[in-house]
Residue, then its C-alpha position, 0 to 999 in steps of 0.5 A: x780611116x775606113x776599114x780596108x778589109x773584111x773580117x774573116x772570123x764570123x764572130x767579129x763585127x762587119x761593116x753595116x754602114x754603106x760608106x767610103x769613109x777614108x778610102x782612095x778611089x780611082x775611076x777611069x774616064x771620070x773627067x766627064x759623063x758617067x765617070x764624073x757622076x760616080x766620082x761625085x757620089x763617091x765624094x758625097x759618101x765619104x771618099x777621102x780622095x778620088x782620082x780620075x784617070x782619063x785621056x781627055x782634058x778636064x772641063x768646066x763640070x770637073x772644075x766645079x766639082x773640084x771646088x765643092x770638094x777642095x783637095x779631094x778630086x784629082x785628074x791624071x792623064x793616061x791611055x787605058x789601052x796601054x798597060x804601062x800608062x795605067x801603071x804609071x798613073x796608079x803608081x802616082x796615086x800610091x805615091x801621092x795619096x799613100x794607098x788605093x782601095x777601089x778602082x772603077x773601070x769606067x772608060x769606054x767608047x761607043x759607036x752605033x751603026x750596022x755591023x756591015x758598016x763598021x770599019x776594021x779601025x772602028x772595031x779595033x778602036x772600040x775593043x781596045x778601050x772597052x775590053x782590052x783597056x778594061x782588062x789592063x786597068x783591072x790587072x793594074x789595080x789588082x797588082x796595087x791591092x796585092x802590093x799594099x795587102x789591101x782587100x780592094x774592090x774593082x767595079x766595071x762599067x758594063x752596059x744593058x747592051x751586054x744583055x740584049x741589043x739596042x733595038x733603036x741603034x744597034x752596035x754589035x761590037x759595043x754590045x760584044x765588048x760589054x758582054x766581055x766585060x761582064x764575063x771578065x767580072x765573073x772570071x776575075x772575081x773567081x781568080x782574085x778572091x784568094x787575095x780578098x779582092x772583090x770584082x763586080x760590075x754595073x750595067x747602066x741603061x740610057x743615061x743622060x750624057x753627051x753620048x746619048x743626046x740623040x735619044x730624046x731627039x727621036x720623033x717617037x721618043x714619047x711613044x717608046x716610053x709609053x710602050x716600054x713603060x718603066x721610069x719615063x726618062x733617061x737617068x742622071x749620071x748621079x743616079x748610077x752612083x749608089x750602085x758603085x758606092x755600095x760595091x766599093x764599100x766594106x758593106x759589100x765585103x761578101x759581094x763579088x761576081x755580080x752585075x747590078x743593072x741600073x736601067x729604070x726597067x726601060x726595055x729599049x736598051 
């Protein structure tokens, strides 16, 4: 089993290998897309079990990955906008797996349109998942870590839209919600350091998922790539995983309150 706590004595050995050996990891919104890519990377780096906490049903990609890692990948149904629902899912993980060492707060929703065109329902729905759901999930995870006396790790999925607007398809509510997530990262890291809980975030740029199908279909996509330079393509979901694996691992035992942009230097997002 991997070590769950970092030594407090500077003379004691610390974890120098980036591995999730023996750890139980939960990821919200991991039945597909970025979350499933993170799950794959966690399993490839030694995680004992990975639980997807998702409102949607699993699909073929999830089933395929579960066959690659038999008895290690599981799906639990929950609504992140309801704290009681997340609590029930985490309690089930604690009961079945016997512990929880890391939580990736990844569930999110996007909607791109002019600020003047958003309906009240659309704004409230987006904030309910991206911001309130993120807070509830982190708090449930923290309570589980404290209950177990585990120095756990929480990693939020933020966004490059939290740094600057998407020039092609702006979304004020989305960017604002992800900006809130990054602020939450820093504040919770400060609050929960006393428990040995580390809180960090990752900010993806443009990633190839069902939600970004439109990007490469733009008539001027090749022109944009030449103009903004950087790595001239969208990221594969698995290419984000290294940042999450590091932040979840004991090798990051002194890393908290940071955001890691994974953006390929592309400036369009």
